[in-house]
C-alpha positions in Angstrom: 54.1 102.8 90.0 54.6 100.0 87.5 57.9 98.6 86.6 57.8 100.0 83.1 57.0 103.5 84.3 60.0 103.4 86.7 62.3 102.3 83.8 61.0 105.1 81.6 61.4 107.7 84.4 64.9 106.6 85.1 65.8 106.9 81.4 64.3 110.3 81.2 66.3 111.4 84.3 69.5 110.2 82.7 68.9 112.1 79.5 67.9 115.3 81.4 71.0 115.1 83.6 73.2 114.6 80.5 71.6 117.6 78.7 72.2 119.8 81.8 75.8 118.6 82.3 76.6 119.4 78.7 75.1 122.9 79.2 72.5 122.3 76.5 69.9 123.3 79.1 70.0 125.1 82.4 69.3 123.4 85.7 66.2 125.6 86.0 64.8 123.9 82.8 64.7 120.5 84.6 60.9 120.8 85.3 60.1 121.6 81.7 62.3 118.7 80.5 60.8 116.3 82.9 57.3 117.0 81.5 58.4 116.1 78.0 57.7 112.5 76.7 60.7 110.2 76.5 60.5 110.3 72.7 61.0 114.0 72.6 63.9 113.8 75.0 65.6 111.2 72.9 65.2 113.4 69.8 66.7 116.4 71.7 69.6 114.2 72.8 70.1 113.0 69.2 70.1 116.4 67.6 71.9 118.5 70.2 75.1 120.2 69.2 78.0 118.0 70.1 81.3 119.5 71.0 84.3 118.2 69.1 87.2 116.5 70.8 89.4 119.7 70.4 86.7 121.9 72.1 86.5 119.5 75.1 90.3 119.4 75.5 90.4 123.3 75.3 87.8 123.5 78.1 89.7 121.2 80.4 
């Protein structure tokens, strides 16, 4: 595997993990997300609903 491919795959995995940790997707969706291109994952990350600071504090 080329160096660029490894970098892209690592970035995809970071985004996927972030989406799952924030409960935007379920862990069972990991395979679906890993098949998406990096550009699509970045768009999902950009447009996901973000919890406000108050919501995060209430969940803690």
